[in-house]
N, C-alpha and C positions, 0 to 999 in steps of 0.2 A: 595145199596152196600156201605159199609163203606170206607171212604177214607184211602189210605195208609199214615202213619205218618212218616214224615222225620225230622231229627234233626241234626243241625250243631252248633258247638261250636267255638267261636273265643277267642284265648287266649290274655289277655290284657297285653301284654308286649312290645308293640312298636307302631310305627305310620304306618298306612296302606300305602302300596307302590304299584307300577304298577303291580308287580308280584301277590300280594294279590287280586287286582282288577280283573286281567284276569283270574287267576287260580281258584278263590274261590268266591268272592263277585259277580261279574257279572253273572256267571251261576247260583249261588244260588238264586239271586233275580229274574232271568228270571224263574227258576223252581217254585218259590213261587207263580207265577201267574197261575199255573195249577190248574184246577178245581178238579182234581182227588187226589190232595195232601193235607194233613194238615201239614203245615210247622212250625217248631219251630226253633228259632234261639236265641242263648244266648251268653252273654259276660262271658267268663270263668275266672272270676277274682280270684277264689279260686285256680285254676290251676296255675295262674300267680304267686302266692306266692311261689311256688316250685322254680321257676327260679329267681325271682326278689325280693329283700328285700328293695327296695326303695319305700315307700308308695306313694310319690308324683308321681313317674313314673307309678305305677299301676293305680292310680286314673286318671292321665292325659290320659293314654292310653285308659282306658274305655270310657272317654268322647270323645276322637277322633274317636275311632272305632264306637261307637254308632252314633255319628254325621255323620260319613261316610256312614253307611248303610242307614240311614234315608235320607241323601242328595241325595243318588243314587237312591231313589225311593222305598225303601222297604215299602209296604203297611201293616201297624201294625194293620189294621182292618181285613185283610185276614189271617195274620200270628200271631204267639206268639213270641214277641221279648222281652227278659227279661235279667236281670243281675243274674248270678248264686247265688250270695250272698244274693239276695232278696228273695230266695226260701229256707228257712231253712229246709224244709222237705228233701231237697237232702242230706244234711249232716247227718241227722238221718238215712236215708236209707243207706248211706255209712257205717255207723257202723254195721247196720244189715248184709249187705253183707260182711263185714270184718269177721263176725262170721261165715260165711259159705265158705269163700274163703280159699283155701289151701295155706299155706306159700310157698310151692314148686312151685305153678303157678306164684306167684310174683318173686320167684328167677329166673325164666326164662324170665322175662320181658327185652326186648332189651335195654332200657334206663339204668336200674339198672345194667345189665351185662356189658354194655359199661363202666359205671362209675367205676365199680369194676376192670375192665381190665385196665383201665387208671391208677388207683391207684397202681396196681400190677406192671405195666410197669415203673412207677415212683419210685418203691421201698417203697411205703407207705402201711400202714395197708389197706386191701381190702375194708373196709368200711369207710375209711377216708372221711369226708365231706359229707357223703351221709345221707340225712335226711329221716325220715319216710314218708314225703310227697312225695319224689321221689320214694321210695320203694313201696308205696301203691297207687301211682298216678292211676294205672289202675282200682282200685276199685272205686275211685271218678268218673272216667270217666264211668264205668259201671252204677253207680247211676244216673249220668246225663241221660243216655240212657233208663235205665229200668224204672225210675220214671214216664216217660211218654209213656212207651210201644212203643217206636219208632220202626218202621219196617225197615226203611232205614236210613243209616248213611253214608253220603257222606265223604270219607276219601282218603288220600293219601296212596300209597302202604305201607308207613312206619308205618301206624296206623292199618293196618288189624289185627296185633296180639292183639291189645287192643279190637277190636270187638270180636275177638275169645274168649278173656278172659271174656268179658261181657256175651257172650252166655254160657260159662261154668258156671259162677256164677248163671245165671238165671236157667239153667238146674238143678244145685245142689239145688237152693232154691225150685224149683218146685218139685224135687223129695222128699225132706224132708217135705215140708209144703202144697203141692198140687199146682195145676196149677194157677200161679199168674202172671207171666211175659212172654210176647211175646219174642220170640227169634229174636234179630235184625240181619239184613243183612248188610254187608258192600257194599257201592256203590263206585266203583272206575271207574272214567271216564277218560280213556287214551286219549280221544280227547282234553281234556282241556289243553290249552297251558301253558307251564312252561317257564317263561321268564329268560334270562340271565341278569346279572347285569352289572354295569359299567366296571368291570374287566374281563367279559366273563364267570365267574362262575355263578351258579344259584343265582338269586337275592334273597338275604337273609339278614336280619338285622344282623345276626351273622357274615357275611362277610363284613358288612359295605359298601356294593355296591349297595344299593337301590336307586330308584328314588321315593321319597314320592309322594303319589297320588295327594295331593292338594297343591303342592308348587305354590307360586306366579309365574306369568309369566316369569320374569326375572330369578328367581332361577330355574325354570324348564328348560329354555333354557341353563343355565350354566350346569346343571346336564347332560342334553343330550349331550352337547359338550364334556363332560368327557368320554363318551362311548369309550372303547378301539377299535381301528381299526388298519388295517395293513398300510404299507407304500406305497401302490400303488397310483400312481399319477392320477390327472384328465386325462381322456381319456383312461386310462388303464382298460380293463374289470375286473370287481370284481364279486366274487362268492357270490350271495345273501344267499346261504344255509350255508355260513361260516361267517355270519355277524350278530352281535348282533343288529345293527341298522335296518337291514331288518327284523330280527326276531320280534322285537318289532313293527315295521311298520305293519307287517302282522297280529299281534294280535288286531290292531285297525282299519285296512283298510278293505274296501270292496273287494270282489274277483277282481273287475275290477281295483281298485287302486293297489292291490298287483300285478296283472299282469303288470301293467304299470310301477311300481317301479321295478320289476324284469328286465324288458327290459332296464330301465335306468341304472341299475347296469352293465348289459352286455355291455352297450354302454359307460361305463366308468364314470359315474357320480362322481363328486368330493365329498369327505367325508363331507366337510362343507356344500355343497349343500343338501346332503342327510339328515344330521342332522337338517339342517333348515327346510326341508320338514316334518321330523318327529316331530319336535316341533309343527309346525302349525297344523298337523293332531291331535296330542294329545290334544293340547290346545283348539282346536275348540270343541272337544267332551267333555271335562272335565270342561270347563268354567262355564256353567250353574250350575253344581253340586258343583263346587268350591265355588261359590257365596252363594249357599244355605248352604253349610258346614259352612262358615264363619258366616252366620247368626245364625245357630243352636248353634254353640259354644258360640256366644255372649249371646244367650238367654238360660240360664241354666234351666229356669222354663219349657220351652218346652221339653228339654231333660229329666228332671225329671218326667214330666207328662206322657211322652211316655213310660218311663221304669216302672213307677207305674202301668200304664195300663196293660203292659205286665206281670208284676209280679202278678197282681191280677188274670189274666187269667191263668197263669202258676200254681199259688198256689191252684186255684180251682181244677185243675186236680191232683195236687200233693197231696192235702189233702185227696182226695178219694183214691188214690192209697196207701198212707201211712197208712190209717185207714184199708185197706184190708190186708196190710202187718202186721200191729200190731196184728190184730186178728189172722192171720195165725200163728204167732210165740208165741202167748199166752200173749200179752200185752193188751188185750182188757179190757174195763171197767168191774168192778165186778158186777155192778147193771144190 
């Protein structure tokens, strides 16, 4: 029985933080160990160009994200781990899909509609500052998925529309040119933790409230100390379910450790003591991976070799699919 194929993209526009680790990286790496799945993971550096026009930041983010996944134990022999820009077949497929994708479908994309609405609200031209990259972003995402005939695509709820669009493009292509693409399914895991940041809002680089994943010990402690808390004094009972400190603790702790900390909150643990315990818990878990991460960043040749290996595996698959697509649309060799 053929394995189900799962595909996950990571946009290279920032430094991985605790929220990324708990919500995406940790569960993805765990799932990649399953024998019934064929897992693809890629650095979405072309997607990054839509949001970021700083080449140094895009490049550095790709290095940091690749090193993070490798340091945390991604097995590149069991999976296909590659950089989007190392697989040129993806951009060629993007153009083919552009030629079957209705403009009206792109008009309905949430990101584009939000950008237009913001311009209207500000009294600007509706399309002010909107690039074709932003407008046609869902087509590139569809190419990422359809190129490898991914069956399962783990996404957040805000990305479900893009999966539906990819299915629409696949169905349109299959209708015009014959069965070529599998129809991907969105996989939304509501049990995955979503962490709050330093200010209590969702941890996000756009809010500037993140705790970077591999901070040195002293900086990690300082960031944890900045987590917003209430004014309850030591000895006063505290509600663990209304606390960012407890929320993050729970994401890293065992059930037994969680139950113990919940009791300590109810007993009135001091905020300083709770943050000190949180630092110790996270630091203990991440210290080995942090050391490996620093080694990988220092050894650029290892990083390049791993991504080259992944690109070769990915391009072997992509070349076969693109050849099929070319024949389907009439771009086959004449001989």
